[in-house]
N, C-alpha and C positions, 0 to 999 in steps of 0.2 A: 141701819145696819149697812156697811160697805161692801159690795159684791167684788170679790177678788178676781172674778172671771168677767172679761169684757164684753164678750158676745157669746151667742148661743153656739156658734161653732167652736169657740174656745171651750166652752163647757162640755160639748160633745167629745172633743179630743181629749179632755181631761179624764172622762168616762171610759174611753177606749184605753188610754194609758193605764188608768187603775186596773181595768179588766185584765190587760195583758201582764201587770204586775202581780196579781193575784193568781192568774193562771200559771205563771212561772213557778211561783212557789208550791202550788198544788201538784203540778207536773213533777217538780223535784221530789216532793214527798212521795208521790205514787211510784216513781221509777228508781229512786235511789235511797228513800227513807227519810227519817226526821232529821237527821243530821244535815243532809244535803239541803232540805228544805230550810233550815235555819241559815245555812251558809247562803243560799239565794237570797233569803230575806234581809240578811245584814248587808250583802254585796249591793242589792238593789237600793236599799235604803240609804246606804253612804254615797252612791252615785247620785240619787236624787238630791240628797243633801248638798252635795258638792255643786251639783248643777245650779241649785237655788242661790248658793252663796256667789258662786260666780256671776249669774245673771243679775243679781243686786249690787255687786261691785262694779259692774259694767255700766250701769244705769246712772 
């Protein structure tokens, strides 16, 4: 199986980013409600997808 993460530092950075992603969604839910959490989820997911597409097209 091919490991998509090149180093332990990259894996750690991925975990921190994932933690921030979920924390933003939970915080939006706690403060503003379910609709806000859904909006944050969609916005962050689109931003990550766009970043991945740009990174792959540049390589």
